[in-house]
N, C-alpha and C positions, 0 to 999 in steps of 0.2 A: 504493500500500500504506500510505503514511503516513496518508492520509485514512481508510482502513479501520481502522487502529489507533486513530486519534483518535476515531472514532465509538464504539468500544468503551469508551474512557476517558470520553467524555461520558456514555455510558449508565451507566457505573459510578457517576458522580457523582449521576445521577438515582436510581439504585438505592439509594444511601446515604441519600438523602432519604426514599425510600419505606421503607427499613429502619427509620428513626427513627419515621416516621409509624405504621407497623404495630406497632412495639414500644410506642408511646404508647397505641395503641388497646387492646392486650392488657393493659397495666398499668391503664388506666382501667376496663376490664371487671372486673378483679380487685378494684380499689379501690372499686367500686360497693357491695361488701358491708360496707365499713368502718362507715358510720353505723349500719346495722342490728345489726352485731356489737357496737358500742359500747353501743347501747341494750339489747341482750340481756344483756350482761355487767353493765351497771350495775344493771339491774332484778333480776337473779337474785342477784348478789353482795350487793346492798344489802339483800336480804331474808334473807340468811344472817348468822349471828353471825360476828364476826371469828375467823379461823382460828388454829389452833395446830398445833404439830408433830404431835401425836397427836390425830387427829380421832375423835369418837364415830362409831359405825357409821352412824347415820342421817344425820349430817352428811356423812360420807364418801360415802354413796350419792347425796346431793343434788349434791355436787361432781362425782361421776362422770357423773351425768345431764347436768349443764351442759356438761361437757367433751365428751360425746358429741354434744350438739346443736351446739356450736361446730364440732366436727370435721365434722359433716354439711354445715353451711353452707359451711365452708371447702372441703370436697371438691367440692361442687356448683359452687363458683366456679372451681376448678381445671378441672373437666370442661368448663365453658363456654369458658374461655380456651383450653384445648388444642384443642378442636374448631375454634375460629376459626383458630388457628395453622395447623392442617393444611389448612383450606380456603384460607387465604392462600397457602400454599406451592404448591398446585396451580395457582393463578392465576399465580404467578411462572413456572412451567414453560411455560405458554401464552405469556407475554410473551417469554420467552427464545427460543422457537421463532420467533415473528413477527419479532423484532428481528434474529436471526442470518440468517434467510432473506432479509430485506430488504437487509442489508448485502452478502451474496454476490451478490444480483441487481444492486444499484446499482454496486458497485465492480468486479465481475468478470463481469457479465452471465451469471451462473449462476442459472437460474430453476428448476432441477430438483433442488434440495437434498433429500435424503431425510429425511423426518420420522419420528422414532422414535415408536412407539405410545405413546399417553398413559398406558397402564397401566405401560409400562416406565419412563417418566420418573417416574411417581409412586412406583413401587417403589424406584427409585434414591434418591429424596429421603427416603423414609420408612425404608428398611431399611439403607442404607449407613451405617456408623458415622461419626459426626462428632466424636467425642471418646472418651476412655477409658471413658466411661459406656456408650457404644453409639450406637444410632440415636436419632432424634428422640423416638420414643415411649418409649424407655428413659430418656432424659433427663427427659421429662415425668413418668414414674412416680417417678423418684428425687426430683425437686423436690416432688412431692405427698407422698411418704413422709416426707421430711425436714421439710417444712413442717408437716404434721399432728403429727408427733412433737414438734417444737420448741415449738409453741404449747401443746399439751397439757401437756408437762413444765413449761413456764414458768408457766402459770396455776396449776397445782397447787403448784409450789414457792413462788410468791409468796404464795398463799393460806395455805399452811402456815407461812410466815414471819410471818404476822400483819399483812401490809400491808392498808391500807384498800381498799375497793372502788374508790374513785376512783384511787388509785395504781396498782392492778392494771390497770384499764381504760386508763389513760394509757400504761402501759408496753407493753401488748399491742397496742392498736389505735391509740394516739396521740390527739392532741387536735385538735378542729376548728380552733382558733386557728392551729395550725401545719400545717393541711391534712393531718393524720395522718402527717406526715413524721417524727415523733418516736417512733413506735411500732414494735413488732416486726414488724407486718404490712407496714410499708413496706420492711423488709429482704427480706421474702418477695416483695414486688412487684419488687424489684431483681433477684431470681433469674429472674423471669418475663421481665423486660426483657432480661437477658443471653441467655436461651434464644431469645427472639424475634430478636434481632440475629444470633446465631450461626446459627440455623436459616435465616434469610434468605440469608446468604452460602452456606450449605450447599446450599440449594435452587437458587440461581443456578448454582453450580458443577456440581451433579449434572445439572441440566437441560442445560447446555452440554456436559457430558461425554457424555451420551447422543447429542447431535447430532454431536459430533466422531467418536464411534465408528461411528455410522451412515453417516458420510461420509469414511471413511479415504481414499477415492480422491481427495478434494478437500483433505483436511487432513493434514499430515504431522507436526504437533507442537502442543504446548500451552504457551503462555508464561504464566508467573506474573507478575502485575502488582500491585504494592503502591502504596498511596496515598503521595504525596510530601508528608508533613506530620509534625509533631511527635508526633502520636498513634499513628503506626505503630510497632509493636513491633520490637525488634531481630531477632526471629525472621523477621518478614515482610520487613524491610529486607534481611536476608541472602539471602532467596529471590527477591527482585525480579529479573526479567529471565531467570530460569532457564527453559530450554526442555526439556520432557519429551516422550517419545514419547506418542502417543495411547494412553490406557489404562494408562499406567505413571507412576510417580513420585508425589510428594506433591501434594495439592490443598488449596485453602482449604476450610474454615477451619483455620488453623494453631493457633488458640487461641480461647477465648471472646471474643466481640465483634469477631472478625476482620472486616476490611473488604476484604481482598485479593480479586482476581478472576483469571480466566484469559481469554486471548485466543487464538484459533486461528491457527496458522501455516499459511498457504495453500500447498499443494503447488506447487512451481515458483517460489514467491515468498520462499523462505527468506532469501536474502541481502538482498532489498529490505526485509524485515520489520524489519531492524535500524535502518534509517534513521530518524532523528528520535526514536528511543526513548531517553530519558534514564533510566538506572537510579537507584535510590535512592542507591546509593553515589556516583555521579557528582554527583547533586543535593546530597547531603550535603557533599561536598568543597567546594562553592561557597557553603555557608551561613556565617554569621558565627561567629566563635570563641565568642561568648556563647551562640548557639543550640546549637552542637555540645557545649559543656560542660554545658548544661542537659539536653540529650537523653541524653548518655552518663553524666553524673555525673562528679565530679572525678577519681576514680581511673581509670576507663576512658578518660576524655578524655586524661589524661597519657600513657597507653600509645598512644592513637591519634595524639596530637600528635607524639610522638617517632618515630612510624612503626613502633613495635614490633608493633602489631597493626592490620590493616585492619578495616573495619567488619564484614565477614562472619566475621572471626576471633573475634568475641565469642559466637558461637553454635555449638553442636555437637549433632548428633542432635536438632534441633528444640527445644533447651533453651539458655537463656542461661547461659554459663559463669560460675561464681562468681568473685568477686574473688580468693579464695585460690588457686583453680586457675590463674587468669590470672597471678598473681604467680609461682607455681611454674614455669609455662611460660616466662615471660620471663626469669626468673633463670637458667634452664638454658641460655639461648642464649649 
């Protein structure tokens, strides 16, 4: 069973690399419009007189036309990125099925694992909420809505403030010298990266969940597994090692950019599945004082060092407890 668990951990490491690669591709696809947007803005704004707070009707109409054209190009870029994201997630579902089937065959000689219909796996990935915003398509729509509104508002505001065309272009699109990292569009690309990472974790989780539920006769539970490093959130650290019934309990992603995964607990192997599994809390206890202080911050570290609060005590209802609340709790003891 230890080897079975280790295979899933190794797979998680490979998935994290794929997660970064796919998010890079999504960002690059969106960033491909930056040079043309910069050219369009420079050309159109350069042909317009410097703006003022109160624009003449004709000038206001020209600005509106420019904003509409920018919005269309931006919207088309979002459409292309989002279509790729959905296609990538369907591929993830196929990978999860092949990997899980292979592991059950290799370690338990089970070669008749039931495969969920592809349509069901896709439906789980696309329609199951992965955040307070909703499902993947809901998140995509929200990113598009906010992105279009922010760019339109910012261009109009800067123009009305009387900034030069060069300053407006630099603030909106960024500069080639800095690889467009200094513009507003780079922040929008960051939202796409966040979505890609989170959706990847969601797709892995939902694909595996469909497999777990289709094979309840083989799988008795679902173990939450968090990455053992400094990037793991307190939320995921507190959940690491938790075992839920199939079809019940919390699942990754616990938050945007979440890297946590689930591993099946094989029926009849429940006790064996604990062997060799080091929880985040156990791992954290063995780290240096310097690491622990940097991870928790000075105030939380003092509480942890004194033994006032264990690592999972810093989280409640999937939220990190504020320092003020922690102080009230510890003072009342």
